[in-house]
N, C-alpha and C positions, 0 to 999 in steps of 0.2 A: 537421682543417683542411678547410674547404670548397675545392672545386676552383676553379681559376683559369682565366681566359681569357687570350689573347694578342693584343695590339694593337700593331702596328709600322708605321712609315712607312719608305719607301725611295725612292731616286731612280733613275730609269732614264736612262742615258746611252748615246750612240753610242760605238762604239770605232773609233779611227783608228790607222794605222800611223805609224811614225817620220817618214814623208814627208808626213803630213797627209792621206792618202787614207782615206776611209771604208771600213772592212772589215766592220762589223756595224752594222746598224740595231737599236739596243737595244730599242726598243718592239716591233718586228716579231719579234725573237727571243723576247722574253718572251711575246708573244701566241701564238706557235706552241707554247710550252710550256703556257700556260694552256688553250689549245683542244685540246691533245693531237693536233696535226697532225704532230708529229715522232716519231721512235722513242722509246718510253718509256724513261725512266731507271730505274736499279736500284731506286729507292725507290718506284716506281709499280707498282701491281698492275693490269695491263692488263685483267684479267678483271672488274675493278670500275669501269673508266673510263666504262662506259655509265651509271653512276649519277651521274656529274657533270652539273651543269646551270648554266645562265646566266640572270641576272636582267635582262640588257640584250638588245638585238636579237642574234639568232644570226648575226652577220656573221663573215666569214672574217678571219684575221689580216692578210692583205694588204689587204682592203677597209678595215679599221679603221685600219691604219697609213697608207694612202693618204688616208683622210678626215682624219686628224690633220695630215698634211702640207698638205692643201688648206686647212684652217682657218688654218694658219700663213701660207700664201701670201696668203689673203684679208686677213690682218692686216699684210701687207707684210714678212713675215719670209721672205726667200728663202734666206738662209744662216745657219741658227742657229749659235750659238757651239759650238765643238768640245767644250768642257767643260760645255755647258749641260745642264740637266735637261730631257729630252724628255717625261718623264711622271713622275707621282708614284704610287707603289704604296702602297696601304693593305692590311695583312694582318690578318685575323681568324682566330684558330685556337682550337679547343676541345680539351680532353683526349681522348686516344684512346679512352677508354671511352664516349665519347658516340656512337659509331657505332651502338650498339644503340638509340639514342633518335631521335626525330624532330627533326632539327636545323633544318628548314626555317623555323620561326617565328623562331628566333634570327638566321639569316642574312638573312631578309627584313627584320628590324629593323635589322641592320647596313647593309643596302642603303639603307634610308630614312635612316638616321643620316648616312651618307656624303653623300647628296644635300643634306641640311640644313646640314652643317657644313664643307663644302669648296667653295671657289671653283673656277673652272675648269670643264671639261666631262668628265663621267664617260664614259669610252669603253667600259669593259667591267666586269662584275662576274661572276666565275666561282667556282663552288663546287666543290671537289674532295673526293670521297669515296673516292678510290682510293689514298690514302697513309695513313701511320700515324695521323694525326689529321685529323678533318674541319676544313676551313678554306676561306676565301674570299679572293680577290684582287680588289681594286678598282684599276683603272688610270684616272688622272685626267690629262687634258691641261691643264697649268698655264697656259693662255692667259687672262690676266686683263688687262682694259683694253688689249687690243692688244699686250701684251708677254707673253713667256714668263717666269713668275715662280715656278719650281719651288722655288728655295731659300727664297723667302719663304713659300711654302705649307707647306714642311716645317718651317722654323724650327729653333730649337735644342732643347736638352733641356727647357727651360721650356715650350715649346709642346707637345712630346710629352706631358709630364706633365699639361698642361691638357687635351689631348684624351683621355688615358687616364682622368682623373678625370671628365670630362664623359661619356665613353662608359659608364663604370661606373655613373654615376648615372642615365643615361637608358636604358641597355639591359641591361648585364651583371648588375646586381644583381637584376633582375627574373627572372633565370634561375638564381638561387642562387649566384652567384659571389661571392667575397670576396677582398679585398686587404689588409685591415687586419692580419692576422696577421704579415705580412712585416716590419712596422715594427720588430719586436723583434730582427731579425737584424743583427749588426754587419758591417763590411766584410770581415773575414776569413771569416765564415760565407758571405757572398755569393760571395766569390772561390772558395771550396771547392766550392760548388754549381755555379758557372759552369764549373769545370774538369771536374766530373762530366758536365755537359751536352756540353762539347766532346769529351770522351772517347767519349761515345755517338755523336757525329757523325763520328767517324773513318771515312774511306772514303766518306762521303756526297758526292754530287756538288756540294752547295752549297759545300763547302770549296774547290772548284776554280773556282767561278764568280766573276764580277766583283763580285757582291753580298756576297762573303764578309767583306771588311773592315767593312762596315756591320753584317752579321749578328753577327760576333764582338763588335763594340763593344756591340751591343744586348743580347747574352748577358751580358756582364760588368756591364752597367748594371742589368739585372733578369732573373736567371736562373730565377726561380721558376716562371713559366708553362710554359716548355719542360721544366723538371725534372718537373713534374706530367704534362705531355703524354707524356713518355718513361717515366713511372712510376719515376723515380729517388727513392729514399728520402730525404726531407728530415728531417734530425735536428732535435732541438729547439735553439733558439738558445743560443749560448754565454753563460754568466753573465758579465756584464760586470764587469771589474775596474777599480779606480780608478787607471788609469794617469795618469802626469804628462803635461804637454804635450810635454815633451822626448821621453818614451818613444814617444808617438804619432807625432811627427815622424820618429823614427828607424825606425819600423816599416816593413818592406818588404812587408807583406801575407803571405798564405799561398800559397806556391807560384807557379809561373809556367807559361805555355803558349805555346809558339812554333809557328807554322805557316809 
């Protein structure tokens, strides 16, 4: 089976306490992680952080966050909604065996693809080579026609699949990636693989972050790219049986995972 890439969308939000007071600027916190200006987490190999690079201007997290706030003020947005999307994150990830290869052409193409296919303003595009898999984070200010439209930019599952298919056709397939093999796996197969991915992530800092509900949902939606990234063995698809409609409706799937 050909290796697979990973493309995901996520929303960046501020965090408020019960009294409605801002306790964390979500964009600034994520930028500090992307720019490695905070203490490295357990999944980061600090000895390799010097290999990371950025395809946008090498600004500091504070200056980028202040710029985003300034752009909103220019548009007349003085008090963004407390549950509003302050930025949209696009994640591109490769299998971990790609560290031995030159990944710059791939990530350069990802960078150009983001600029062509997303409205709003690209704030940063950081490539990380100090974690298990080579990957890139694009952060986009969803300021469109004078309004913050993060939810529209992300859309639903249909929009994600549209973007995945478009990215595969325009970029990924030219680097030998394949997605077609996964169509033969049924829902029980996918659930089993998703559980294996979640077990691999036990103890990882992402499970304690505000992005975890989104990440968990994305894993169950399409666990195959991360399974390959973590070198989890993917068994052949289960031979489908001719279940009746009633049998299918009664099925509860394979296993469960609570966090």
